[in-house]
C-alpha positions in Angstrom: 0.0 0.0 0.1 1.8 3.1 -1.1 1.0 6.8 -0.2 2.8 10.1 -0.7 5.3 11.6 1.3 3.1 14.1 3.4 0.7 11.2 4.3 3.7 8.8 5.2 5.1 11.4 7.5 1.7 12.0 9.3 1.1 8.3 9.7 4.6 7.7 11.4 4.2 10.8 13.6 0.7 10.5 14.7 -0.4 7.0 13.4 0.5 3.6 14.7 3.2 1.3 14.0 3.1 -2.4 12.8 4.4 -3.4 16.3 1.5 -1.4 18.0 -1.0 -3.0 15.4 0.3 -6.4 16.3 -0.2 -5.7 20.0 -3.7 -4.7 19.2 -4.4 -7.8 17.0 -3.5 -10.0 19.9 -6.6 -8.8 21.8 -9.0 -7.9 19.0 -10.8 -9.8 16.2 -9.0 -8.2 13.0 -9.9 -8.5 9.4 -6.9 -7.0 7.7 -3.8 -5.4 8.3 -2.3 -2.6 6.0 1.5 -1.8 6.3 3.4 0.8 4.6 6.7 0.0 3.1 9.6 0.6 5.6 12.1 3.3 5.2 15.0 2.1 3.2 18.5 2.6 4.4 20.2 0.4 1.8 18.9 -0.9 -1.7 17.6 -4.3 -1.1 14.3 -6.2 -2.1 14.6 -8.9 0.7 13.2 -9.2 4.0 15.1 -10.6 7.0 13.2 -14.1 6.4 13.8 -16.7 3.8 11.0 -16.3 1.2 11.2 -20.1 0.4 10.8 -21.0 4.1 8.1 -18.5 4.9 8.5 -15.4 7.0 6.8 -15.1 10.6 6.0 -12.3 13.0 9.0 -13.1 15.0 11.6 -12.5 12.2 10.4 -9.0 11.1 13.1 -6.4 11.1 13.0 -3.2 13.2 12.2 -0.9 10.1 9.4 -3.2 9.4 8.0 -3.0 12.9 8.3 0.7 12.9 6.6 1.3 9.8 3.0 2.7 9.7 0.1 0.3 9.8 -3.7 0.5 9.6 -6.1 -2.1 11.3 -9.5 -3.1 9.9 -11.5 -5.0 12.7 -14.3 -7.4 12.1 -16.9 -4.7 12.7 -15.3 -2.7 9.8 -13.7 -0.2 12.5 -10.4 1.2 11.1 -7.6 1.9 13.4 -4.8 4.0 11.8 -3.9 6.6 14.7 -3.6 7.2 18.5 -7.0 8.7 18.5 -8.6 5.6 17.1 -6.9 3.5 19.8 -8.3 5.9 22.4 -11.7 5.5 20.9 -11.2 1.6 20.8 -10.3 1.6 24.4 -13.1 3.9 25.6 -15.6 1.6 23.7 -14.2 -1.3 25.4 -14.7 0.5 28.8 -18.2 1.3 27.8 -18.7 -2.1 26.7 -17.5 -3.5 30.0 -19.5 -1.2 32.1 -22.6 -2.1 30.2 -21.9 -5.8 30.7 -21.2 -5.3 34.3 -24.5 -3.3 34.7 -26.3 -6.1 32.8 -24.6 -8.7 35.1 -25.5 -6.8 38.3 -29.0 -6.3 37.1 -29.4 -9.9 36.2 -27.9 -11.0 39.6 -30.2 -8.5 41.4 -33.3 -10.0 39.5 -32.1 -13.6 40.4 -31.5 -12.5 44.2 -34.9 -11.0 44.0 -36.5 -14.2 42.4 -34.6 -16.1 45.2 -36.2 -14.1 48.0 -39.6 -14.2 46.6 -39.2 -18.0 46.1 -38.0 -18.4 49.7 -40.6 -16.1 51.1 -43.2 -18.1 49.4 -41.6 -21.4 50.6 -41.6 -19.8 54.2 -45.2 -18.9 53.9 -46.2 -22.4 52.7 -44.2 -23.8 55.7 -45.7 -21.5 58.1 -49.0 -22.2 56.8 -48.5 -26.1 56.9 -47.2 -25.6 60.5 -50.2 -23.4 61.4 -52.6 -26.2 60.0 -50.7 -28.8 62.2 -50.8 -26.8 65.1 -54.3 -25.9 64.9 -55.2 -29.7 64.1 -53.1 -30.5 67.4 -55.1 -27.7 69.4 -58.3 -29.0 68.1 -57.5 -32.5 69.3 -56.3 -31.3 72.4 -59.4 -29.4 73.0 -61.3 -32.3 72.0 -59.5 -34.3 74.4 -60.0 -31.7 77.1 -63.6 -31.3 76.7 -63.8 -35.2 76.8 -62.1 -35.2 80.2 -64.3 -32.4 81.5 -67.4 -34.3 80.3 -66.3 -37.4 82.1 -65.5 -35.4 85.3 -69.0 -33.7 85.2 -70.7 -37.0 84.7 -68.7 -38.4 87.6 -69.3 -35.5 90.1 -72.7 -34.3 88.9 -74.7 -36.6 91.2 -72.5 -35.9 94.4 -73.0 -33.4 97.1 -70.5 -30.8 98.2 -69.6 -33.0 101.2 -68.9 -35.9 98.9 -66.9 -33.9 96.4 -64.9 -32.6 99.4 -64.2 -36.2 100.7 -62.9 -37.1 97.2 -60.1 -34.7 97.5 -59.4 -34.5 101.3 -59.2 -38.2 102.1 -58.9 -39.9 105.4 -55.0 -40.5 104.4 -54.7 -36.7 104.1 -56.4 -36.0 107.3 -54.3 -38.7 109.1 -51.1 -36.9 107.9 -52.1 -33.5 109.1 -52.8 -34.5 112.8 -49.1 -35.9 113.7 -47.3 -33.4 111.5 -49.4 -30.5 113.1 -48.4 -31.8 116.5 -44.7 -32.0 115.5 -44.6 -28.6 114.2 -46.1 -27.5 117.4 -43.4 -29.0 119.4 -40.7 -27.6 116.9 -42.0 -24.0 117.6 -42.0 -24.9 121.5 -45.6 -24.6 121.9 -48.0 -26.7 123.8 -49.7 -29.8 122.2 -52.8 -28.5 120.2 -54.4 -31.7 120.7 -55.9 -31.5 117.3 -58.4 -34.1 116.3 -59.3 -35.4 112.7 -62.6 -33.7 112.8 -61.0 -30.4 113.6 -58.6 -30.7 110.9 -61.4 -31.3 108.5 -63.4 -28.4 109.9 -60.5 -26.1 109.6 -59.8 -27.0 106.0 -63.4 -26.3 105.2 -63.1 -23.0 106.9 -60.1 -22.3 104.7 -62.1 -23.1 101.4 -65.1 -21.2 102.6 -62.9 -18.0 103.2 -61.7 -18.2 99.7 -65.3 -17.8 98.3 -66.7 -15.5 101.0 -64.2 -12.8 101.3 -64.4 -10.5 104.2 -62.1 -7.5 105.5 -60.6 -9.9 107.9 -60.8 -13.4 109.2 -62.2 -12.5 112.5 -65.3 -10.9 110.7 -66.7 -14.5 110.2 -67.3 -14.3 114.1 -68.4 -10.7 114.2 -71.3 -9.9 116.3 -73.1 -7.8 113.5 -75.5 -10.0 111.5 -74.4 -8.5 108.3 -70.9 -9.7 108.8 -71.2 -12.8 110.6 -71.1 -16.3 109.0 -73.2 -18.6 111.3 -72.0 -21.7 109.5 -68.4 -20.9 110.4 -68.9 -19.4 113.8 -70.9 -22.4 115.0 -68.6 -24.9 113.6 -65.6 -23.7 115.5 -64.7 -20.9 118.0 -62.7 -18.1 116.8 -59.7 -18.6 119.4 -59.5 -22.3 118.4 -59.5 -21.4 114.8 -56.6 -19.0 115.5 -54.8 -21.6 117.4 -55.2 -24.2 114.6 -54.0 -21.4 111.9 -50.6 -21.5 113.6 -50.1 -25.2 113.9 -50.9 -27.2 110.9 -48.1 -26.0 108.5 -45.2 -23.7 108.8 -45.5 -20.5 106.8 -43.3 -19.9 103.8 -41.1 -17.3 105.6 -40.4 -19.7 108.3 -39.6 -22.3 105.8 -36.9 -20.1 104.1 -35.4 -19.1 107.5 -35.0 -22.8 108.2 -33.5 -23.4 104.9 -31.1 -20.5 105.5 -30.1 -22.0 108.8 -29.4 -25.3 107.3 -27.3 -23.9 104.6 -25.1 -21.6 107.0 -24.2 -24.8 109.0 -20.4 -25.7 108.9 
C-alpha cells in the first residue's frame, strides 16, 4: 500500500506502527492489516526471513515493525492513529461497564426471585405448621372437653361434702394430725391436741374464706349480723381457729429461715 510523502510522515508521527498494530491484533478480532513499506537505508528487495521457508512475525526487522500500519476490525472499524486507539479503549470500557451493569441487574433480579421464592416457601411452611398446630389444638381441646365431660358426669350426682371427701381423704387428714403436733413442738408450743374432725373443719373454713371474702378473718365471728357467718362461727370458735391456724403447717417465711440456717451450718 503506497502513499505520498506527507501522508507517510503523518502516519509515522501520529499514526500507529506495525508493532502497535500487532499488539492490538492479539486482543481484538481483526479482518486485515495494511502496512506501509519501511524506510529503506540500503537498496535491497529482501526481508530478513527466507521467502522459500516463509516469514513469521518473529523475524520482522526493526524497520518493518516501526513502519506505519492500519487495522481493520471485524466490525469494519479502522484503526490508523492514536485517537482511534483511544476511541477503541473507550468503547471497550463502555462495553465492559454495560456488561457489568447487565450482570449486576441480572444478579439483582435473580436475588429478588430467590427471595420471593424463599418467602413463598416460608409462607407455605408456616401455613403448613399453622395447620398442624391448629389440628393439634383441636385434638387437645377435644380431649380436654372429653375429660371435662367425664369429670362432670362423675361428680354431677355428688353433694358438696362428697366432692370434698373425694379430694381430702382420710389419708390426708391422718397426715395433718401428727405433722401439726410435730410442728407445734418444733415451735416450743403446747400440744394443740388436734383431732381429725377439727382438721377437716379447719380446712373447710379455709375453703369457705376463699369464696366468702371479708375484710378480715375475724369478721366470720363478728357480732353484726351482716358480717357474721353463722356456719363458720357455729362450727368452730374463733380462738380455736386462730390456734389451729398457727399449727398445721409452717409458713413460707419460716421455711425459708430454716433453709438459711441449714445452709449456713459448717
